[in-house]
N, C-alpha and C positions, 0 to 999 in steps of 0.2 A: 108392645115392646116397652117394658117398664124399667124402672130403676129400683134396685134393691139397696136399701140403706140400713144403717144400724141405729137409727134414732126413732123413738116412739113418743116424743114429747107432744102433748095434746094442744099446744097453744097456737097452732096454725102456721108457725114459722117453718115447720118442716115441709108443709105443703108448698110454701112459697119457694123454699130452697130447692125442693124437688122440681118445681116448674122451671126455675132458673137453669138448673143443670140440664133438664130435658131439652130446653130451647137453645142452649149454648151451641155455637158453631164449632167450638173446639171439642175434641174427644175428651171425656172426663170419666175416669173410673177410680175406684178405691180398692186398696189392698189391705186385707186384715193382717194383724200381727203374725198370723201363721202363714203369711205369704199366699193366701187364697184371695181371689177377686171377690169383693163383696158388693160392688155396684158397677153399672155399665150404662152409659147414656146413649141415646140414639146416634149422636155424632161419632161415638166410638164404634158403634155397629157399622155406620157408613164408612168410616176410615179403614177398619180392619176386617169387616165382613162377618164378625161373630155376632149372632143373636144373643141378647142378654140371658135368655133362658139357658143357652148352651154354655156360656162362659162363666156366669156367676157361680161361685162355689168351687171352681176349679183352680188349680195352682197357677200362679202368674208365670211360672216357668214355661207354661204352654206357649206364650207369645214372646218370650225373651230368647235371643240367640244363645245357644248352648255355651259358647265361650265367654258370655257376659253374665251368666247367672250368678256366679260367685261375686262379681262386682255389684250386681243389683242388691244382693243381700247385705254387702258392706254399706251400700248407700242407705238402705233402710235402717241400719244400725246408726248411721250418722243422723238420719232424720229423727230417729227415736231420741237422740240426744239433743234435739232442738234445731238441727241444721235445716237449710232450705236449699234445694238444688234447682237452679234456674237455667233454662234454655241450653241444655246440652243435647247433642245429637246422638241418636242411637237408632237401632232398627227394631221393629216389632213385626211378629209373624201374622200375616193375613190368613183368613179362614181357608183360602184356597192354597195356601202353602208358600206363596212368595213373600219376600221381606219388603217392608215399607220403611223408607227413611223418614224419621220424625224428629221433631224438636220437643223435648220433654221438660216439664217443670214439675218437681215433686216437693211435697210439703207434708208434715205430720198432721193428723187429725186428732185433736184432743177434746175431751168432754169431761167436765168436772175434774180437771187436772189429771185425767186418766187417758193414756194413749189408746185410742180405739182403732187406729189404722193409719193409712197413708193415702193422700190424694194425689192423683197423677193427671196432669193436663197435657194432652198431646196434640200436635199440629203437624200435618204433612209438610215436609220441606218443599217450598214452591220453586218455580223455575228460576227466579232471581236468586233465591237462596242457594239453589244448586250451582248457578253460575259463580256466585261468590265462593261457594265451597270449592268448586273446580279451580277458581283463580287462586285461592289460598293453597290448594294442593299443588298447583303449578309453582307457586312461589316457594313452597317448602321443598319441592323437587329440584328447584334450580340450583346449580352448583355455586352460584355467587350470592353474596349478601344483597338484600334488597330492603330499601326503606322508602316510605312515602312521606313527603314533607309538605305541610300545609303552608298557606301564605304567611303565617306567623313565624315560620322557620322552625317549627317543632315537628317531631316525628309522630305520624298518625298511623303508620303501618310498618311492620317489619316481618322478617321470616327467621327461621331457625339459624340459617347461615349468618345472619346479622348478629344474632346472639353470640355465636361462636367467634365471629370476627372481633366484635367489640368487648367480648368477655363479660357480658352481663345479660340478665334475663330480659325477656320481652317487656315485662312490666316496668323495668328500669329504663328501657329505651323509649317506650311510648310516652309522648309528652316532653321529651328532652330536646333542647335546642340542638339542631344538627351541627351548628358551629362549634359545639363542645367536642364533637366527634371527628370532624374532618378539617384538615389544614392543607391548603387554603379552603375556605368554605365553598359551598355549592354556588354555581351561577346558573342562569337560565339559558346559557349558550349550549347548543347541541354538541355532542361529543365530537372531538376532532381526532385526526390521526395522531396517535401518541408519538411524541418526539423522544427517541431513545436517549438523547443527550440531556433532556430537561429533567429537573428534579421532580420526583413523583409526588403525588398527593399522599399525605400520611393520615392513617386512621389511628385515633387515640383509644387505647384499651382502658378498661376499668383500673388495671393495675399500674397505669402510668406509662407503659411501653407504647411504642408506635409501630405500625406495620405499613410498608409501602403498598399503595392501592392504585387501581385505575378506575375512574368513575365515569359512567355514562349517564347522562340526564335527559329525560324527556318530560314534557308537560302533559298533564291529564286533567281536562275540565270535568268536574263533578257537580252534583246538586249542592254540595256544601262548599264549593269553591274550587280553586285551582290547586292541584297536587303535583309537586315535582317528584317524579319517580326516578330514584337513583339506584342503578345497578353498580355494586362495588365489588371489584375483583382483587383478591390478594395476589400481588405480583412479587412476593418475596423471592420466589425461585427464579423468576425472570430477571429481577434486578441482580441477583447473585450470578446468574448466567451471563448477563451483560457485563458485569464487572469482571467476571472471569475471562470473557471474550476480550474485553479491553486490555486486561493484563496480558493475555496471550498475544494480542496484536502488538502491544508495546514490546513484549519480549521478542516477538518475531522481528519487529522493526530494529530493535537493538542488535539482535543476532545478525540481521541482514547488513546493517551499517558496520558492525564489527567485522563481518566477513569481507565487506567491501574495503574497509580500512586495512585489514590484514593483507588482502590481495594487493591493494595499492602500495602498502609499505613493502611487501615482498617484491613487487615489480620495481619499486624505487630502489631497493637494495640491489636487485639484479642490474638495474640501470647504472648505478654507480660502479658496480663491478665491470659491466660492459664498457662503460666510458673509459675506465682505467686500462682495461685490456686493449681497447681501440687505440688509446694514446701510444702505448708501447708498440703495438702491432704496426701502427702507421709509420713509426720511425723505422722499423725493420723493412717495411715495404718500400719506403722511400729510398733506403740504402740499396735494396735489391733492384728496384726498378731503374735507378739512376746508374748503378754500375753496369746493369744490362745495356743501358743506352751507351755508356762509355765503350763497352766491348763491341757493340754493333757499329759505332762510329769508327773505331780503330780497325775493325775487320773490313768494313767497306773501303776505307782508305788503302788497306793492304790488298784488296781484291779477294779476301777470304769470305766468299759468299755463304759457305756452309756455316761458318762460325757466326756470321751476321744473322743467319736464319735462326740458329740456336738461341742467340741473344734475344731475338724478337719473340720467341716462345716464352722465354723467361719474363719478358715485359708483359706479355698477355696474361700469364699466370699471376704476376704481381697486380695487374689491373683487376683480376677477379678477386684477389685478396682485398684490394682497396674498396671494391664494391661491397664486400661483406662488412668491412669496418664502417662504411657509411650506413649500412643497415643497422649495425649495432648502435651507432651514434644517434640514428633517428629514433630507435627504441628508447635509448637512454635520454632523449631530448637534449643532447649535447651538440647536435649538428647545427651549423649556421644555416638559418632559413632566411628567405627573402619574401616575406608575406606582402600581399597587396590586396586591396578590395577586388573581388572577382565574382562573376556570376557562375555559380556551380553548373548551371545548364550548359554554359559555353565550354567548360572543362570536359563535361561528359560527351558533348557533341564532337569536340575536337578529337577525342581519343576513341570514339565509338568504332570506327573502321579498324583501327589497330587491334581493339579487343576482339572484334569478330574474327580476325585472322588468327589471334592467339588461342581462342577457345576451340576452333575447328567447326566444320560444317555439321557435325553430329549434335551440336548444341544450338538451340534457338535463343537468340538474344532479343529481349524486348526492353525498350527504353521508354519510360513514361515520365515526362518532365512537366512540372507545373509552370504555367506561364507567369510572368511578372514576379519571379522569385526574388526575394531580398538578397542583397549582396552579403558575402562573408569575407573575412580577412584570413587569407591562407596563402601558402606558396603553391602556385599551380602545378609546379613540377612534383611536389610532394603529394598533391591530390591525385595526379596521374599515377604515382607510385601506389597509392592506396587502392585505386580502382584496378590496376593491373594485378596486384597481389591477391585481392579478393576474387577477381575473375579467374585467375590461375588456380586458386584453391577450389573454386566451384567446378572448374573443368575437371580437376583431378577427382572430385567427388561424384562425377557423372561419367564414368568410363563408357557407358552404353548409350550416352546421350541424355538429353533432358532440356529443361528451360532455365535460363538465367535472366533475371529481371532487375533492372536498375531504375529506381524511382527517386524523384525529388519532390519535396513539398515544404511549405512553411508550416511552422508549429509554434504554438504558445505553450510554454511549459509552466504549469502551476506548482504550488508547493506539494500537492499530493503526488503528482507525477515525479517530482524531484526527490521525494522522500526515499530513503534507502540508497541514494546515489551520492556519495560524499562529494564528488567532483562536479555535480550538476546543480545549477542555480536556476530559479525561476526566471523567465524572460523569453525573448523571441529567438527562435532558432530556425535553421534550415535542416530538414531531415533528409539524409541520403540512405536509401535502403538498397541492399544488394542481396537478392534471394535466389536460391537454387532449389532444384528438386532432386538433390543427390542423396547420398547415403545417410547424411545427418551425423550428429556427434552425441555420444553419451555424456552424462553430467560430469564425469571425472575428466573427460577431455576438454569440455568447455571451461572447467575450472582452471586449467593450465594452458589454455590455447594461446595466450599472449606472452607466455614465458619464452625467452630466447633459447634457441636450440632444442625446444620441445617439438617433436614431430611424431606423427603416427605413420608416416610414409616409410617404405623400405629404405635401407641404407643406400646412399648415393642418389636418391630421388628427391631430396629436400633438405634444406639447411635448418629449418625450424626458425627462420628469422622473418618470414613473410608477415605473419600476424603480429609479431613483436614490433615490426616496423610500422604497421598500421596503427597499433596502440600508441607508439611514441609520437607519430605525426599528429594524430587526432587530439591527444591530450595536450601536446605542445601548443596546438591552435586554440586551446581553451574549450575543447569539445568533449563529448562523451560518446562512448560506444558500448553496444550491448549485443550479445549473441542469444538468439532463440533457435533451438534446434531440437528435432525429434528424429530418432533413428528410423531410417526408411522413409522419412517424409521430406527431409531437406533442412536447409539452414538459412537463416536470415540475419544479416549483419545490419544493425541500425546505428547510424552515425549522426550525431547532432552537433552542428557548428553554429556558434552564436552569430547573429546578424549584425550588420553595421549600416549606418546611414550614409557612409561614403559611397560614391559611385565607382563601379568597376573601372580599374585603370587599364590602359592599353599596354600590352606587353611589348617590350623592345627585344627583338630577336638577338640572340647572342652571336657575336662575331666569331668565326672559326679561329682556333689557336694558330698563331704564326710566330715565326722566329723574330724576336725583337731586334731593333737596330742597335748597333754597338757604338753609336757616335758619342756617347758620354762615358767618361772614365771617372769614377768616384771612389772615395774611400769608405768602406763598409765595415762596421763592427758587427760580426756575426756571433750570436750567443746560442749554444746548443749543448745540452747535457749528454746527449748520446754521441760517444766518440766516433763511431762509424759515420754518423750523419754529419759530424763536423768535417770529416774528410771529404764527403760529397760536396758540402757547401763550399769548402775552400777550392776544390777543383772546378766547380761550376763558375764561381765568381772570378777566380783568377783567369780561367779560360775566356771569360768575357772581357778581360782587360781591366778589371777593378783591382784597387789596392784592398787587401783583406787583413783585418785583425780578427783573431779567433779567441773566444773565451768559453769556458765550460759552465759557468754559472753567473749569477748576477753580481755578487761581490767582485769576482775576477774582472768582469766587464767594466765595472765602475773604476776599478784600479787602473785598467788599461786606458780608459777614457781620460782619466786625470793625468796619467803619465805620458800619453802620446802627445807629441808637440805639434804634429800636423793637424790638418783639418779633417774632421769626421763628418761625412755627408749623410750617412744613413745608419740607423741601428736596426739590424735584422735579428729579432729575438724570438726564441721559443716562448710559448705561453706558460706551460707547466714545467717548472724546474725546481730542483731542491734548493733550499736556502732562501730563494727569493723568486716570486712569480714574475713573469715577464711584464705585467702591467706596473708592478711596483718598481721594477728596474727602469722602465720607460720614464716614470715620474722623476726618479733620482737622476737619470741620465740627462733629462731636460735641464736640470739645474747646472750640470757641468757643461753640456753642449746644447745650449738653447736653439742654435740654428740648425741642428741636425733633424732629419726626418726619421720616422719610425714605421717599420713594417713588422707585423706579428706573423708568426707561422705556427700552426698547430693542427693536430687532428682531434684535439680535445679542447675546444675554445671556450668552455663555460666561464672561466674567470674573466674573460673580456666581453661577455655577452650581456646585453640588456634584456628587457622583457621579451617574451615570445621567441627567444633564441636569436633575436636580431643583434647585429653588432652595436656596441655602445657608440655614442657620438664621437667622432674623431679617430675611430679605430679602423685600420686597414689590415686585412688578414689574407694570407695565402694558406690554403688548406692542404694539409698533408694527407696522403703522399702526393707530392707535386713532381712534375717533370722539370727538366732543365729550362725548357722554353716557358713553362708556366711561372717559374720563379723569376726568371729574368724579365718577363713581361710585367709581373707585379711590381718589381723594383723600378722599372722604367716609368710605370704609371704613377707610382708614388712620387718619384722625383719630378716628373712633368707636371703633376697636379699642384705641386707646391712651390713652383718656381717664383 
């Protein structure tokens, strides 16, 4: 197995060179300028399986992949120009037909300044080189940029994606400090779960622009030292998506708050309207109810039982009207309330049996109460009203039966829970839930559920004031309420009432109404802008033996007080009147008659109410519509309490 060569120099150096080539471990062959193989050493035969006698003199294309033959000729042209190609990988054809992966070094062979061919040194790619090649291929196939950083902080390895990310070629990246490319710089800490709210790491591009990236770092020990391997992912689209999501959330929150505010403002406007209507309506009911009483009393004295019965029916109808005005005032938060610290569990327990009777046997009532519940401040009678209204609504939504559940539990409201609810503030609350398994409500009904007189029930089966009353009571107590409902699945009302550190107070049972004694005869200045009601007041007060002065408004009342020469014991004044409110009249009256007492009367008491709908200090009020006995009892109490 010999070596064919193109030198015939007689000085013996050819023989030495021939021996060196023959004994070399690397495959060595030469290619003539016409691209035929001119020499072939034993290592080449061992590597590619071609005997020298069979390959020498034949075209080098025989062992070059067909798709690389044009490239090979271009390489030879470069070599002819004096270039040297070192350690590039390619394939060469084995004698048996398979392809061998080799590392090639090619250089021109020149003798006496004349190109006589090209020398090729080939070495099979070993296992480690194959692994390195596979690793590089993996890095190139990776979707993310990759850089390896040495202990000196300079880049020693990169892939094509890194070139694209940083906008510069691999030659420009290798050897460059990584601190020039990433802000903040790399650390040895392992990758943590990304914080979507934190500012992202920025990659600096060659053109000066920056790109938000996510960096994961791992440590790799090597023979040359420790290498920090950084996988760098472009998160531009993610950042844009997150920003878009934040904007959408902000817009949704604003829309939710705006909707809540609009709803609150709409209900507030309706409340003002309802309060005004209730004021005028209460005056009419007071006139109707009291004249019905006068008729009944006269009929009974004359033995006219049928007429007395008719008057009693008028009184009952007037009372139903009075109940409606109270519901309107509760919705409008204009009703006088008497709040006290109470345990909501006690309220639910006290009314539970009455609720069971109200909803019927076809509905199962479950009560789940949290023990050691904090106290809340509310009017227990109003909480009873809330529970009754919600239970009746649930009953009507379950005509074929179902489950009604009442639950209480304490709840800490944070800013996230309170967001989107203008009337809710973070803090401690007691949560009251009333859930049913009824027909549920569509969104358009939920939106209007708390509006007064809005009802989905057939005519004559509902006033549309039940949920409006619940809304007014809860919001007046500083609470919040929410409806969750799905059609066919049921409805849940969630009520939040703020807690108090005060201990629940013991309720004092109300004494039954009784006719007051008439042992005191006093002079009363009565002020009422409704003419018919002035006639009622005059008749009731004179019938009780009192001296009565009547005025239609504040200025007239002050003129009477100044002109009247006798003693005036009591000012009985409406709260809401034209020209001057009752409270202003009382202050001016006190200057003229400092010894006189004051009793307010109104069905719309807002001008004399303090916070939470309670009466302001020093104010005594009889609520319209009142009966004769209620008015005379209130007068007697005011006079007796201030003797």
